[in-house]
C-alpha positions in Angstrom: 57.8 3.1 20.6 54.7 2.3 19.7 53.0 -0.7 22.1 51.2 -3.2 19.9 50.1 -4.9 22.7 48.2 -2.1 24.0 47.0 -1.2 20.7 45.5 -4.5 19.9 43.5 -4.2 23.3 41.9 -1.1 21.8 39.9 -3.1 19.2 37.3 -5.4 19.0 37.4 -9.0 17.0 35.9 -11.8 17.5 36.7 -14.8 19.7 39.1 -17.0 17.5 39.1 -15.0 14.7 42.5 -14.0 12.8 41.6 -10.7 11.1 43.5 -10.0 7.6 40.7 -7.5 6.1 41.5 -4.2 7.6 42.5 -3.2 3.8 38.9 -3.4 3.3 37.6 -2.5 6.3 39.2 -1.9 9.7 37.2 -3.8 13.0 35.4 -2.1 15.2 37.7 0.1 18.1 36.3 -0.5 21.1 35.7 3.5 22.6 34.1 3.9 19.4 30.8 2.4 20.5 30.4 4.2 23.5 31.7 7.7 21.6 28.4 7.4 19.8 26.3 6.4 21.8 26.9 9.1 24.0 26.8 11.4 21.1 23.3 10.3 20.1 21.9 10.7 23.8 23.8 13.5 25.2 24.1 15.7 22.1 21.7 14.2 19.5 19.0 13.5 22.0 19.6 16.2 24.5 21.0 18.7 22.3 18.7 18.5 19.2 19.5 21.6 16.5 21.9 23.2 19.0 24.4 20.6 19.3 25.8 22.3 15.8 27.0 25.1 18.2 27.3 23.6 21.6 28.8 20.1 20.7 31.1 21.3 18.0 29.4 19.5 15.0 29.9 22.2 12.3 34.0 22.4 12.9 34.4 18.4 13.2 35.3 17.9 9.3 38.2 20.5 9.9 39.4 19.2 13.7 39.2 15.6 12.1 41.0 16.7 9.5 43.9 17.9 11.2 44.0 14.7 13.4 44.6 13.1 9.9 47.3 15.6 8.6 49.5 14.4 11.5 49.5 11.0 10.1 50.0 11.9 6.7 52.8 14.5 7.5 50.5 17.3 6.4 50.0 20.7 8.0 47.0 21.6 10.1 44.0 23.2 7.9 45.0 21.3 5.0 42.7 18.4 5.0 38.9 18.2 5.6 36.6 15.5 6.2 33.1 14.7 4.3 31.5 12.7 1.5 32.1 9.6 0.0 36.3 9.4 -1.6 34.6 8.7 -5.4 33.3 12.3 -4.4 36.7 13.8 -3.2 38.4 12.2 -6.3 35.8 13.9 -8.6 36.5 17.6 -6.5 40.2 17.3 -6.3 40.4 16.3 -10.4 38.4 19.0 -11.3 39.7 21.2 -9.5 43.6 20.1 -10.9 42.1 20.6 -14.4 41.2 24.0 -13.6 44.7 25.0 -12.7 46.2 23.2 -16.4 43.4 24.9 -18.7 45.4 24.4 -21.6 46.0 20.7 -21.4 44.1 17.7 -22.3 45.3 14.2 -20.8 44.4 12.8 -17.5 47.1 10.4 -16.9 46.5 7.0 -14.7 47.1 3.3 -14.4 45.7 -0.2 -14.7 46.1 -0.4 -11.0 43.8 2.7 -9.9 40.7 1.3 -8.2 38.3 1.8 -11.0 36.1 4.2 -9.4 38.7 6.3 -9.9 38.9 5.5 -13.7 35.2 5.8 -13.9 35.0 9.3 -11.9 37.3 10.7 -14.2 35.4 9.3 -17.3 32.5 10.7 -16.2 34.1 14.2 -15.5 35.3 14.3 -19.0 32.0 13.6 -20.5 30.4 16.2 -18.6 32.9 18.8 -19.7 32.9 17.7 -23.1 35.9 19.4 -24.2 38.0 16.7 -25.7 39.8 15.1 -22.4 42.0 12.1 -22.8 41.8 9.6 -19.8 45.4 8.1 -20.8 45.8 4.5 -18.8 49.0 2.6 -18.8 50.9 0.0 -16.9 51.7 1.0 -13.4 55.6 0.7 -14.1 54.9 2.9 -17.4 53.5 5.6 -15.4 56.8 7.8 -14.9 57.9 7.7 -18.2 54.4 8.6 -19.5 54.5 12.0 -17.8 55.1 14.4 -20.7 54.3 18.1 -21.7 50.8 17.1 -22.7 49.7 15.8 -19.5 47.3 17.9 -17.4 47.2 16.0 -14.3 48.0 12.6 -12.6 45.4 10.4 -11.1 47.3 7.7 -9.4 46.6 5.7 -6.3 49.1 5.3 -4.4 49.2 1.7 -3.5 47.7 -0.8 -6.3 44.5 -2.3 -4.5 44.9 -5.6 -6.2 48.8 -6.4 -5.6 49.6 -3.9 -2.9 52.3 -2.4 -5.7 53.4 1.0 -4.0 54.6 3.8 -6.1 57.3 6.2 -5.5 55.2 9.1 -4.6 58.2 11.9 -4.4 60.1 11.1 -7.8 56.2 10.4 -9.9 55.2 13.8 -8.1 58.9 15.7 -8.9 58.1 14.5 -12.4 55.0 15.6 -13.1 55.8 19.1 -11.4 58.8 19.0 -14.2 56.4 18.7 -17.3 54.2 21.3 -15.7 51.6 18.6 -14.3 48.9 18.9 -11.6 49.2 15.7 -8.9 46.2 14.1 -7.7 46.7 10.9 -5.3 44.6 8.6 -3.9 46.0 7.5 -0.1 42.9 4.3 0.2 45.1 1.8 1.2 48.2 4.4 2.3 46.5 6.2 5.3 47.6 4.6 8.2 49.3 2.1 6.2 52.7 3.2 5.3 54.6 6.5 6.2 53.2 9.3 3.7 54.5 13.1 3.6 52.5 15.1 1.7 53.9 18.2 2.1 57.7 16.8 2.2 56.5 15.5 -1.7 54.8 18.9 -2.6 51.7 17.0 -3.1 48.9 19.3 -4.9 45.9 17.2 -4.1 45.1 13.7 -2.3 42.2 12.2 -1.3 41.6 9.0 0.6 39.0 7.1 2.4 39.1 6.0 6.3 37.1 2.9 6.9 40.5 0.9 6.2 43.4 1.2 8.0 41.9 4.3 10.0 39.3 1.8 11.7 36.1 4.9 10.9 33.9 2.1 10.5 31.9 1.1 7.1 31.1 4.5 5.3 33.2 6.3 7.3 33.8 9.8 5.7 36.7 10.6 3.0 39.1 13.5 3.4 40.6 16.0 0.9 44.1 17.5 1.1 44.6 20.5 -0.9 48.4 22.0 -1.0 48.3 25.2 1.4 49.5 27.6 -1.2 46.8 26.2 -3.9 44.1 25.9 -1.3 42.6 29.6 -2.0 43.0 29.6 -5.4 41.3 26.5 -6.5 37.7 26.2 -8.0 35.8 23.8 -5.8 33.8 21.9 -8.8 30.9 20.9 -6.2 30.0 24.4 -4.7 28.0 23.3 -2.4 26.1 25.3 1.0 29.3 24.9 3.8 31.8 25.5 1.1 30.6 28.7 0.4 32.4 31.7 2.7 29.0 32.6 4.6 26.6 29.6 4.8 24.2 31.2 7.0 24.1 34.4 4.9 22.1 32.4 2.7 23.2 34.2 -0.4 21.6 33.0 -3.8 25.2 32.9 -5.7 27.9 31.2 -4.6 31.5 32.6 -2.9 33.8 29.9 -2.2 35.3 29.9 1.7 38.8 30.8 2.1 41.3 27.7 2.0 40.5 24.0 2.5 37.1 25.0 3.5 36.1 25.6 0.0 36.3 21.9 -0.6 33.4 21.1 2.0 30.1 20.4 0.2 27.1 18.8 2.4 26.1 18.6 5.8 28.9 16.8 7.4 27.8 13.0 8.9 28.3 13.3 12.1 27.9 10.2 13.3 30.4 8.8 11.3 32.6 11.7 12.4 32.2 10.9 15.6 33.0 7.4 15.1 36.2 8.4 13.4 37.1 10.3 15.9 37.2 7.9 18.0 39.2 5.6 16.1 41.6 8.0 15.5 42.3 8.3 19.4 44.9 5.3 19.3 46.8 7.4 17.0 47.7 9.4 20.0 50.0 6.6 21.3 51.0 4.9 18.0 54.0 6.4 15.4 53.2 5.3 12.0 57.0 4.3 11.4 56.4 2.0 14.0 53.3 0.9 12.3 54.9 0.6 8.5 58.5 -1.6 10.1 55.9 -4.3 12.2 53.6 -4.5 9.2 56.4 -5.7 6.9 57.6 -8.4 9.7 54.4 -9.6 9.7 53.9 -10.0 5.8 57.1 -11.0 5.6 56.5 -13.9 8.3 53.3 -14.7 6.3 55.0 -14.9 2.5 57.8 -17.3 4.3 55.1 -19.5 5.5 53.1 -19.4 2.3 56.7 -20.6 0.6 57.6 -23.0 2.1 54.0 -24.7 2.7 52.6 -24.4 -0.3 55.3 -22.9 -3.1 52.3 -23.7 -6.0 50.8 -20.2 -4.6 52.1 -17.7 -7.0 52.5 -14.4 -5.4 51.2 -11.3 -6.9 52.7 -8.8 -5.0 56.3 -7.3 -5.0 58.5 -9.6 -3.4 60.2 -6.6 -1.9 58.4 -5.6 1.0 58.9 -2.0 0.6 58.1 -1.8 -2.7 54.3 -3.0 -1.6 51.9 -1.4 1.0 50.5 -3.4 4.3 48.8 -6.3 2.0 49.9 -9.5 0.1 48.2 -11.6 -2.4 48.4 -14.5 -4.5 47.0 -15.8 -7.5 44.9 -18.9 -7.5 42.6 -20.0 -10.0 39.9 -21.0 -7.7 41.0 -18.0 -5.3 37.1 -16.8 -4.3 36.4 -20.9 -3.4 39.4 -21.0 -1.6 39.0 -17.7 0.3 35.3 -19.0 1.5 37.1 -21.8 2.5 39.5 -19.8 4.5 36.9 -17.4 6.2 35.0 -20.6 7.0 37.6 -21.3 9.3 37.4 -18.1 11.1 40.6 -16.8 8.5 39.2 -13.3 7.2 41.0 -11.9 4.0 39.3 -11.5 0.8 39.0 -11.9 -3.0 39.6 -9.8 -5.9 38.6 -10.8 -9.8 39.6 -12.5 -11.4 42.2 -15.0 -9.2 43.4 -12.7 -6.3 43.4 -14.0 -2.8 44.4 -10.7 -0.5 45.6 -10.7 2.8 46.0 -7.5 4.8 48.5 -6.5 7.9 47.5 -4.1 10.0 49.9 -4.6 13.6 47.5 -2.0 15.2 45.4 -5.7 16.3 47.8 -8.6 14.5 50.5 -10.7 15.6 52.9 -12.5 14.4 51.7 -15.8 15.7 48.3 -14.9 14.3 49.7 -14.1 11.0 52.0 -17.4 10.8 48.7 -19.2 12.0 46.8 -18.2 9.1 49.6 -18.9 6.7 49.3 -22.5 7.8 45.8 -22.4 7.1 45.7 -21.1 4.0 48.8 -23.7 2.9 46.2 -26.5 4.1 43.1 -25.3 2.0 45.0 -25.6 -0.9 47.4 -28.5 -0.2 44.5 -30.5 0.8 41.7 -29.3 -1.8 39.7 -27.9 0.9 38.3 -24.8 -1.2 36.8 -28.0 -3.8 33.3 -27.4 -2.2 30.3 -26.8 -4.1 29.2 -24.2 -0.7 32.7 -22.3 -1.3 32.0 -21.1 -5.0 28.4 -19.4 -5.0 29.8 -15.8 -5.6 28.0 -13.0 -3.0 27.4 -9.9 -3.6 30.8 -8.9 -2.3 33.5 -10.8 -2.3 
């Protein structure tokens, strides 16, 4: 069993703060500061360019990818790190389309993160081959998969409401119709039980700065089903995806397996911080995390339902049908969230009216969750949000 008292001791959260925004940015793992500092002084400082060999920097994208693979039910050698999630979306989607050259439909849903849709739109314009981005309601995805669909581009957990798609069922449906699947795991990795191999997923991508606590701008990952990895065409034929990058050939030859999905120079300091953050997972079972996050979210919903019945739950009421977050509709949601933050309860807001709260048992306990819910009820019931200082929008909401 996972010792959540121990995991809580491994993170820094400011004194008196209840942090319910790990679904946007995880807090600082205590070992990351020392690990990054040592990397800067002992490796970058002392080794300089020789660190690529002596410190194993060149192998980090694969090595860290294998650590994430264990959390996502994937085989070693099927995940590689680097770049941002948007770039990984572009790579996966383009390579997936190449596998179905006779089809022109990319299927997604209105619960997908807008950046995924933007990347799909941009790719379609670049290809200029009559592709269609077909966007349906989340609940209609399964039935919308037909013989016209080339690729499904789905985020497993809706960033707004936390609604969770059935990865197994949708992947089976897509394959039965001859389509390729691309799953965005931005709100899944480190939050819910994922079994990429068991679900027979073709491509998956995700970020690491949320539930995996890799830090702001931490490198993203891409997964390719092992039997496809040697045949997919890399859309971004970058230097480090080459079969022999240090032969400096003028023409591109794709590397073997997942290495062909590498692009540019890996962000070593970001990978070091992420690698440190992943140490906690050596003593954590994702099934325990999922069970505890359900317990925490249910405690929150129970308190809010009893203390502030006027708030409308935007997330599925069944905790098994949502990820590790709960969202509420409130017309003045932005101001209310600022009032919460002013009281050291950190969540976030998503337009037009959603207040989001994330539940990450690695560093949150049930007493904190219940206290946060009671504060939310006070903010709403006593109109504490109705102050001009809470109504000026900042750049990041």
